[in-house]
Wavefront OBJ file of the C-alpha trace (Angstrom):
o trace
v -0.024 0.176 0.073
v 1.324 3.210 -1.213
v 2.173 5.497 2.305
v 1.852 9.267 2.117
v 3.930 11.754 3.876
v 2.239 14.240 5.749
v 3.394 17.230 8.120
v 1.910 17.901 11.447
v 1.250 21.258 12.895
v 0.350 22.681 16.288
v -2.544 25.092 16.068
v -2.793 28.150 18.599
v -4.222 25.597 21.205
v -1.260 23.296 21.133
v -3.289 20.418 19.356
v -1.450 18.939 16.614
v -3.297 19.271 12.940
v -2.684 17.726 9.637
v -1.589 20.028 6.947
v -1.101 23.936 7.086
v 0.460 26.059 9.743
v 3.841 26.970 10.127
v 6.598 25.722 8.613
v 9.023 25.790 11.176
v 6.669 23.451 13.305
v 6.305 20.737 10.286
v 7.398 17.326 11.458
v 7.216 14.292 8.746
v 4.898 11.377 9.714
v 5.736 8.868 7.103
v 7.406 8.836 3.724
v 6.152 9.683 0.159
v 9.227 9.576 -2.486
v 6.718 12.556 -4.608
v 5.748 14.502 -1.669
v 8.950 14.577 -0.573
v 10.603 15.419 -3.601
v 8.239 18.217 -4.554
v 8.997 19.569 -0.781
v 13.272 19.250 -1.551
v 12.270 22.167 -4.080
v 10.124 23.820 -1.973
v 6.642 23.244 -2.841
v 3.286 21.108 -1.258
v 1.483 18.447 -2.700
v -1.582 20.047 -3.596
v -3.233 18.122 -6.456
v -3.899 14.512 -6.708
v -1.622 12.228 -8.353
v -3.718 10.345 -10.823
v -1.288 9.800 -13.694
v 1.083 6.766 -14.156
v 3.336 5.978 -17.239
v 1.356 4.895 -19.281
v -1.367 7.528 -19.143
v 0.893 10.071 -18.994
v 2.927 9.007 -21.993
v -1.220 8.917 -23.770
v -1.154 12.356 -22.982
v 1.951 13.317 -24.446
v 1.140 11.437 -27.521
v -2.361 12.465 -28.091
v -1.199 16.045 -27.307
v 1.721 16.486 -29.852
v -0.714 14.785 -32.550
v 2.525 14.274 -34.489
v 1.572 11.962 -37.530
v -1.793 13.506 -38.003
v -0.365 17.173 -37.911
v 2.574 15.795 -40.403
v -0.397 15.687 -42.830
v -1.498 19.066 -42.541
v 1.581 21.227 -42.125
v 2.229 21.936 -46.073
v 5.017 24.623 -45.460
v 7.536 22.045 -46.335
v 5.844 20.992 -49.544
v 6.727 24.640 -50.494
v 10.382 24.949 -49.147
v 12.335 21.735 -49.149
v 10.457 19.322 -51.312
v 9.763 15.577 -50.637
v 13.051 14.877 -49.902
v 13.469 17.782 -47.697
v 10.688 16.945 -45.979
v 11.608 13.678 -44.937
v 15.655 14.417 -44.268
v 14.195 17.773 -42.318
v 11.627 15.467 -40.249
v 14.346 13.146 -38.972
v 16.578 16.355 -38.224
v 14.111 17.459 -36.523
v 12.666 14.287 -34.681
v 16.890 13.692 -33.462
v 17.016 17.373 -32.482
v 13.878 16.883 -30.314
v 15.230 13.652 -29.026
v 18.362 15.569 -27.457
v 16.346 18.607 -26.595
v 14.047 16.318 -24.141
v 16.766 14.436 -22.736
v 18.026 17.618 -21.057
v 14.386 18.376 -19.899
v 13.942 15.206 -18.595
v 17.116 15.589 -16.507
v 15.508 19.222 -15.053
v 12.346 17.657 -14.361
v 13.660 14.559 -12.699
v 15.830 17.479 -10.567
v 13.113 19.882 -10.381
v 9.654 17.914 -10.532
v 7.154 20.521 -10.398
v 4.199 21.939 -12.695
v 6.189 25.055 -13.323
v 8.929 23.520 -15.329
v 10.940 25.974 -17.064
v 10.812 29.127 -15.059
v 11.294 27.364 -12.027
v 14.261 25.431 -13.439
v 15.644 29.249 -14.878
v 15.002 30.404 -11.180
v 17.141 27.725 -10.170
v 19.923 27.935 -12.358
v 20.443 31.691 -13.296
v 22.923 33.825 -11.522
v 21.910 35.247 -8.759
v 21.678 38.889 -10.393
v 19.222 37.915 -12.998
v 17.618 34.803 -11.512
v 14.204 36.773 -10.789
v 14.283 38.536 -14.586
v 14.855 35.726 -16.683
v 12.630 33.406 -14.482
v 9.628 35.781 -14.783
v 10.249 36.262 -18.931
v 10.254 32.495 -18.964
v 7.321 32.126 -17.378
v 5.002 34.747 -19.305
v 6.161 32.972 -22.436
v 5.604 29.454 -21.503
v 1.963 30.754 -20.189
v 1.364 32.963 -23.273
v 2.625 29.945 -25.511
v 0.228 27.327 -24.067
v -2.549 29.503 -24.189
v -1.693 30.318 -28.317
v -1.170 26.468 -28.812
v -4.593 25.745 -26.793
v -6.206 28.180 -29.458
v -4.294 26.737 -32.608
v -5.468 22.986 -31.705
v -8.853 24.285 -31.204
v -8.782 26.059 -34.413
v -7.222 23.479 -36.018
v -10.259 20.868 -35.295
v -12.825 23.877 -36.495
v -10.902 24.120 -39.480
v -10.798 20.558 -40.309
v -14.375 20.133 -39.572
v -15.229 23.281 -42.008
v -12.828 21.480 -44.795
v -14.511 18.316 -44.373
v -18.253 19.834 -45.136
v -16.358 21.207 -48.035
v -14.913 17.652 -49.397
v -19.070 16.771 -48.895
v -20.517 19.737 -50.234
v -18.119 21.871 -52.671
v -20.910 24.590 -52.893
v -20.444 25.367 -49.324
v -18.498 28.992 -48.851
v -16.995 29.173 -45.638
v -16.510 32.355 -43.346
v -14.616 33.496 -40.985
v -16.548 33.649 -38.225
v -17.746 30.155 -38.769
v -14.468 28.698 -37.812
v -14.321 30.689 -34.511
v -17.994 29.644 -33.701
v -16.793 26.098 -33.752
v -13.588 27.005 -31.991
v -15.776 28.165 -29.037
v -17.683 24.833 -29.092
v -14.553 22.759 -29.057
v -13.180 24.759 -26.200
v -16.340 24.428 -24.047
v -16.480 20.523 -24.482
v -12.611 20.588 -23.451
v -13.928 22.480 -20.517
v -16.623 19.860 -19.282
v -13.990 16.859 -19.843
v -11.282 18.551 -17.793
v -13.672 20.123 -14.933
v -16.671 17.362 -14.661
v -14.936 14.331 -16.036
v -10.846 15.044 -14.396
v -11.228 11.865 -12.260
v -11.515 9.899 -15.810
v -8.761 11.903 -17.219
v -5.611 9.381 -16.979
v -8.311 6.400 -18.586
v -9.259 8.747 -21.124
v -5.611 9.098 -21.981
v -5.033 5.770 -22.533
v -7.521 4.843 -24.650
v -6.580 7.959 -26.487
v -3.043 6.102 -26.727
v -4.769 3.299 -28.085
v -6.851 5.043 -30.896
v -3.880 7.210 -31.674
v -1.905 4.114 -32.684
v -4.852 2.234 -34.374
v -5.802 5.413 -35.696
v -2.512 5.237 -37.961
v -2.850 1.695 -39.477
v -6.867 3.128 -40.025
v -5.481 5.307 -42.496
v -2.371 4.001 -43.817
v -3.143 0.391 -45.030
v -6.209 1.911 -46.859
v -4.206 4.840 -48.209
v -0.926 3.006 -49.492
v -2.864 -0.526 -50.581
v -5.925 1.479 -52.645
v -3.580 3.891 -54.285
v -3.703 2.744 -57.982
v -0.177 4.274 -58.722
v 2.759 5.271 -56.513
v 6.201 7.426 -56.731
v 9.462 5.830 -57.177
v 11.772 5.925 -54.066
v 14.509 7.811 -56.148
v 11.786 10.459 -56.847
v 11.039 10.577 -53.328
v 14.112 10.474 -51.671
v 15.803 12.710 -54.167
v 13.618 15.658 -55.138
v 14.073 18.606 -53.379
v 12.170 21.883 -54.296
v 12.359 25.366 -54.084
v 9.272 26.979 -54.909
v 9.766 29.735 -52.218
v 11.848 31.362 -54.518
v 15.465 31.078 -52.327
v 18.474 31.529 -53.449
v 19.428 28.187 -52.487
v 17.680 24.751 -51.664
v 19.723 24.389 -48.674
v 18.037 27.663 -47.654
v 14.542 26.490 -48.680
v 15.215 22.669 -46.453
v 15.965 24.880 -43.553
v 13.005 27.111 -43.709
v 10.772 23.745 -44.122
v 11.935 22.883 -41.074
v 8.859 24.897 -39.473
v 6.006 22.570 -40.342
v 8.500 19.419 -39.066
v 8.747 21.143 -35.816
v 5.355 22.271 -35.225
v 4.393 18.535 -35.203
v 6.356 17.663 -32.398
v 5.309 20.796 -30.354
v 3.868 19.763 -26.682
v 6.375 17.466 -25.690
v 6.749 18.933 -22.351
v 3.314 18.768 -21.411
v 4.327 16.042 -19.215
v 6.492 18.456 -17.632
v 3.748 20.636 -16.397
v 1.323 17.843 -15.411
v 4.507 16.474 -13.005
v 2.772 17.131 -9.965
v -0.095 14.898 -10.869
v 2.027 12.233 -11.895
v 3.373 9.478 -9.604
v 6.885 8.538 -9.836
v 7.390 11.920 -11.385
v 11.163 12.152 -11.090
v 11.686 9.234 -13.250
v 8.356 8.610 -15.136
v 7.889 12.551 -16.697
v 11.172 12.132 -18.579
v 10.738 8.539 -19.280
v 7.161 9.332 -21.082
v 8.337 12.461 -22.913
v 10.951 10.123 -24.683
v 8.585 7.321 -25.108
v 6.343 10.005 -26.658
v 9.037 11.082 -28.968
v 9.357 7.391 -29.912
v 6.466 6.028 -30.797
v 4.945 9.603 -32.534
v 8.252 9.796 -34.383
v 7.942 6.326 -35.714
v 4.438 6.546 -36.769
v 4.947 10.277 -38.029
v 7.490 9.007 -40.483
v 5.995 6.016 -41.446
v 2.613 8.052 -42.480
v 4.982 10.616 -44.341
v 6.720 8.417 -46.550
v 3.622 6.763 -47.400
v 1.828 9.627 -48.362
v 4.605 11.064 -50.353
v 4.498 7.578 -52.030
v 0.571 7.691 -52.756
v 0.021 11.319 -53.605
v -0.251 12.688 -56.700
v 0.949 15.997 -57.786
v 1.872 17.798 -54.506
v 2.930 20.755 -55.744
v -0.315 21.174 -58.322
v -2.375 20.340 -54.982
v -0.464 23.194 -53.257
v -1.096 25.625 -56.297
v -4.604 25.155 -56.615
v -6.329 28.076 -55.189
v -9.542 26.848 -56.220
v -9.646 24.387 -53.782
v -11.287 24.677 -50.399
v -10.229 21.522 -48.667
v -7.107 20.945 -46.981
v -4.332 19.076 -49.258
v -4.408 16.013 -47.229
v -8.020 15.196 -47.543
v -7.435 15.733 -51.524
v -4.637 13.006 -51.139
v -7.193 10.760 -49.346
v -9.704 10.942 -51.750
v -7.636 10.282 -54.978
v -6.195 7.374 -52.896
v -9.099 5.598 -52.046
v -11.284 7.060 -55.135
v -14.080 8.156 -52.650
v -15.307 10.990 -50.536
v -16.892 8.849 -48.141
v -13.529 6.933 -47.478
v -11.811 10.568 -47.603
v -14.507 11.571 -45.117
v -14.182 8.661 -42.581
v -10.248 9.045 -42.405
v -10.370 12.713 -41.955
v -13.063 11.967 -38.867
v -10.186 10.008 -37.507
v -7.773 12.881 -37.840
v -10.293 15.414 -36.264
v -11.064 12.823 -33.380
v -7.713 12.520 -32.359
v -6.993 16.317 -32.736
v -9.881 17.393 -30.195
v -8.123 14.716 -27.986
v -5.078 16.798 -28.429
v -7.033 20.002 -27.341
v -8.278 18.420 -24.387
v -4.920 17.387 -23.079
v -3.601 20.830 -24.104
v -5.874 22.781 -21.800
v -5.058 20.420 -18.876
v -1.163 21.412 -19.705
v -2.345 25.063 -20.130
v -4.486 25.474 -16.903
v -1.380 23.630 -14.642
v 1.291 25.760 -16.094
v -0.936 29.077 -15.331
v -1.971 27.792 -12.201
v 1.678 27.187 -11.258
v 3.260 30.754 -12.654
v 0.097 32.287 -10.716
v 0.820 30.540 -7.462
v 4.479 31.991 -7.427
v 3.020 35.590 -8.114
v 3.952 35.607 -11.690
v 0.632 36.701 -13.071
v -1.874 39.507 -12.250
v -4.825 38.022 -10.119
v -2.544 35.517 -8.678
v -4.532 34.920 -5.565
v -7.322 33.772 -7.605
v -5.906 31.950 -10.183
v -3.797 29.591 -7.775
v -6.897 28.369 -6.251
v -7.818 24.637 -6.215
v -11.002 23.233 -6.145
v -11.299 21.093 -3.202
v -13.887 18.665 -4.321
v -11.951 17.836 -7.475
v -8.657 18.995 -6.763
v -7.816 20.670 -9.978
v -7.781 24.398 -10.525
v -10.590 25.176 -11.985
v -10.198 28.639 -11.899
v -6.879 28.889 -14.163
v -9.053 26.400 -16.404
v -11.727 28.928 -17.068
v -9.298 31.755 -16.949
v -7.232 29.840 -19.931
v -9.999 28.984 -21.736
v -11.572 32.516 -21.704
v -8.540 33.953 -23.058
v -8.339 31.359 -25.725
v -11.724 31.874 -26.620
v -10.866 36.019 -26.695
v -7.990 35.359 -29.237
v -10.193 33.680 -31.385
v -11.830 36.397 -32.000
v -9.158 38.215 -34.070
v -9.556 35.285 -36.699
v -13.111 36.835 -37.313
v -11.764 40.508 -38.390
v -8.454 39.206 -39.964
v -7.119 35.664 -40.915
v -3.567 36.620 -41.203
v -3.453 38.168 -37.889
v -4.881 35.752 -36.201
v -2.335 33.479 -37.417
v 0.624 35.570 -36.629
v -0.773 35.369 -33.085
v -0.616 31.628 -32.737
v 2.604 31.627 -34.102
v 4.065 32.337 -30.792
v 3.790 28.659 -30.475
v 6.975 27.438 -31.589
v 8.708 30.535 -30.319
v 8.017 30.641 -26.950
v 8.310 27.155 -26.165
v 11.621 26.943 -27.619
v 12.964 30.090 -26.398
v 11.929 28.943 -23.059
v 13.829 25.579 -23.733
v 17.026 27.069 -24.832
v 17.134 29.765 -21.374
v 16.943 26.430 -19.290
v 18.926 24.245 -21.287
v 21.447 26.562 -21.940
v 21.810 27.438 -18.111
v 21.708 23.842 -17.060
v 25.007 23.875 -19.602
v 26.502 26.591 -17.651
v 25.693 24.817 -14.442
v 27.136 21.534 -15.449
v 30.397 22.890 -16.999
v 31.163 24.694 -13.771
v 30.787 21.806 -12.243
v 27.743 23.025 -9.866
v 25.585 20.153 -10.313
v 27.832 17.596 -8.984
v 28.881 18.170 -5.234
v 27.205 15.786 -3.210
v 27.283 17.634 -0.137
v 24.963 20.265 -1.616
v 21.507 19.046 -2.654
v 19.214 21.141 -4.852
v 17.936 23.962 -2.697
v 14.839 25.880 -2.659
v 15.081 29.675 -1.073
v 13.569 32.923 -0.431
v 15.158 36.153 -0.597
v 17.298 36.383 2.262
v 21.395 36.231 2.372
v 21.533 32.332 3.607
v 19.154 31.458 0.592
v 21.282 33.512 -1.725
v 24.882 32.207 -0.778
v 22.627 28.368 -0.703
v 22.102 29.764 -4.240
v 25.529 29.978 -5.353
v 26.454 26.525 -4.344
v 25.619 23.307 -6.177
v 22.345 22.142 -7.289
v 21.521 18.122 -7.302
v 20.562 15.953 -9.879
v 17.731 13.704 -9.487
v 17.654 10.096 -9.810
v 16.809 10.415 -13.795
v 20.172 11.946 -15.981
v 22.810 11.401 -18.992
v 25.870 11.086 -16.823
v 29.802 12.251 -17.674
v 30.881 14.152 -21.017
v 27.751 12.145 -22.962
v 25.395 14.695 -20.604
v 27.721 17.722 -21.439
v 27.548 17.130 -25.610
v 23.798 16.567 -25.395
v 23.210 19.908 -23.906
v 25.426 21.330 -26.374
v 23.806 19.731 -29.582
v 20.275 20.754 -27.778
v 21.049 24.325 -27.928
v 22.346 24.594 -31.012
v 19.134 22.746 -32.198
v 17.332 25.345 -30.394
v 19.054 28.156 -31.727
v 18.865 27.194 -35.424
v 14.931 26.107 -35.556
v 14.496 29.840 -33.629
v 16.475 31.325 -36.146
v 14.902 29.922 -38.972
v 11.076 30.155 -37.434
v 11.198 33.867 -38.181
v 11.326 33.343 -41.822
v 8.539 33.306 -44.219
v 7.377 30.839 -46.413
v 8.482 32.417 -49.419
v 11.401 34.937 -50.615
v 8.943 37.375 -52.394
v 5.898 38.598 -50.062
v 2.893 39.559 -52.381
v 0.952 40.771 -49.583
v 0.664 40.798 -45.421
v -1.065 37.645 -45.513
v 2.207 35.819 -46.768
v 4.401 37.474 -44.010
v 5.487 35.671 -40.941
v 4.337 37.522 -37.422
v 6.057 35.379 -35.711
v 9.319 37.664 -35.088
v 6.332 41.270 -34.001
v 4.507 38.694 -31.869
v 7.072 37.413 -29.915
v 8.916 40.729 -29.394
v 5.505 41.696 -28.439
v 4.963 39.487 -25.498
v 8.480 39.923 -24.326
v 8.278 43.422 -24.410
v 5.009 43.511 -22.510
v 6.733 41.240 -19.764
v 9.598 43.203 -19.614
v 7.514 46.302 -18.738
v 4.829 44.415 -16.392
v 8.163 42.826 -14.761
v 9.708 46.645 -14.370
v 6.686 48.402 -13.185
v 5.009 45.962 -11.124
v 6.181 42.202 -10.974
v 9.491 43.351 -10.079
v 7.882 44.346 -6.228
v 6.154 41.447 -5.975
v 7.922 38.168 -7.841
v 10.767 36.753 -5.703
v 11.039 33.715 -8.397
v 9.171 30.116 -7.063
v 7.967 30.988 -3.754
v 8.937 28.419 -0.818
v 5.829 26.838 0.731
v 8.114 24.040 2.884
v 11.447 24.741 4.018
v 13.731 21.863 2.455
v 15.815 22.088 5.619
v 13.254 20.770 8.014
v 12.795 17.495 5.645
l 1 2 3 4 5 6 7 8 9 10 11 12 13 14 15 16 17 18 19 20 21 22 23 24 25 26 27 28 29 30 31 32 33 34 35 36 37 38 39 40 41 42 43 44 45 46 47 48 49 50 51 52 53 54 55 56 57 58 59 60 61 62 63 64 65 66 67 68 69 70 71 72 73 74 75 76 77 78 79 80 81 82 83 84 85 86 87 88 89 90 91 92 93 94 95 96 97 98 99 100 101 102 103 104 105 106 107 108 109 110 111 112 113 114 115 116 117 118 119 120 121 122 123 124 125 126 127 128 129 130 131 132 133 134 135 136 137 138 139 140 141 142 143 144 145 146 147 148 149 150 151 152 153 154 155 156 157 158 159 160 161 162 163 164 165 166 167 168 169 170 171 172 173 174 175 176 177 178 179 180 181 182 183 184 185 186 187 188 189 190 191 192 193 194 195 196 197 198 199 200 201 202 203 204 205 206 207 208 209 210 211 212 213 214 215 216 217 218 219 220 221 222 223 224 225 226 227 228 229 230 231 232 233 234 235 236 237 238 239 240 241 242 243 244 245 246 247 248 249 250 251 252 253 254 255 256 257 258 259 260 261 262 263 264 265 266 267 268 269 270 271 272 273 274 275 276 277 278 279 280 281 282 283 284 285 286 287 288 289 290 291 292 293 294 295 296 297 298 299 300 301 302 303 304 305 306 307 308 309 310 311 312 313 314 315 316 317 318 319 320 321 322 323 324 325 326 327 328 329 330 331 332 333 334 335 336 337 338 339 340 341 342 343 344 345 346 347 348 349 350 351 352 353 354 355 356 357 358 359 360 361 362 363 364 365 366 367 368 369 370 371 372 373 374 375 376 377 378 379 380 381 382 383 384 385 386 387 388 389 390 391 392 393 394 395 396 397 398 399 400 401 402 403 404 405 406 407 408 409 410 411 412 413 414 415 416 417 418 419 420 421 422 423 424 425 426 427 428 429 430 431 432 433 434 435 436 437 438 439 440 441 442 443 444 445 446 447 448 449 450 451 452 453 454 455 456 457 458 459 460 461 462 463 464 465 466 467 468 469 470 471 472 473 474 475 476 477 478 479 480 481 482 483 484 485 486 487 488 489 490 491 492 493 494 495 496 497 498 499 500 501 502 503 504 505 506 507 508 509 510 511 512 513 514 515 516 517 518 519 520 521 522 523 524 525 526 527 528 529 530 531 532 533 534 535 536 537 538 539 540 541 542 543 544 545 546 547 548 549 550 551 552
């Protein structure tokens, strides 16, 4: 039977009570590793640990939706061509494995829902830890809200595309997508709030459907397609339809589509306070998700490239209102009904992605509010006692996502520019955390057995402890191999961040062809810096110490 570590405190009458009270009066009663490791970094256990390794892997796999997303992002068809798409996918896949080995090390050492901003606060130099932690927190929170909006819009857009597939006379309006997006959000809220106890079981089912759905699409597509391209044509054809000076430049710009297919891998990090054996199983679930999704996506990518007709002809067909992959399905099966069934599978799995995205986004928002990083932190950090989930954070994240979707009614290009923050926000937060980990690693700060990971406040003793070493968790890549992996991860992130700001075409004919990511990212960063200097600098001191680790 699992034992629970609880704390006893004395009330004003000297009666011994459980939970709450003065930290200095806390005494451990029995041992629970998860609760202990959370307390070791200064946090109390307030969420219920419902998830295990399999259910968390299901949430990560379902949220990433890699093989499903690969079918939709057509940027690489323009910049790179079939060969560029395959080799670019391999580069992005290996780069993400390197990144999340390092993220896994950090999640093992500091297993909190805050993730990147908490790690940055502990790893950064004492003089700048609050500033960098705050900026990282804002980028991550806004990135997750944008990700939720993006996935819900994705579901709505595919649904409208399905309507166009069956009814070519249908004329789509921008507000149709926004209304459907709101409907998807409401359904996600219902599941996350009222069916939260069954969410781990649901995610296991999602994992099974995720794998079975892959075969349900791949087998008919490959078997029913009348003719296939040759291997030479697929693996050696590079395109440069974006008008760039070299094929190499077109290849790197085409990486954006593949990179977006892996967004959301760190969802397990933000759910870590609800995962059993979090110091090991969070890292394992992320790498398992990358392994499963990477294999499935590569298989789907190659199958589609072999089975599709003239892809560039489909891309350049401005008269069609249906997504490219739906037309490939229709061509492969020779049937609108067959294409519809295959598309419904993808839409259903993308909805599951939205469901998991809301869970991760709300936990990240709740955690940052818990540490006074957001306005109205007291309300945002409330936990519903009946369900032990951050209901207020779920509702606020949903409301912000719904408001963000209003932009789509007025200007689709502006909306796409706003949600483009997803890739940049996540990757910049990864780079800050892994870069600081590499710096600490090279200094030897992580390897002193006499000094463990220390939670701290703003006093002089805590500042002195901050300058001392930080301890490893039970899951890590040891020795020089770990250093090399951190370097590779940083180089990969720098490469992706740099090219994620480039447009898909060299010659921009109108604002809709621009890549607004640099404007949106700079705007969010500027707002967070301004808010920090004006307000948060006085109230934000990094992660709040709720449990004194010296008393454990």
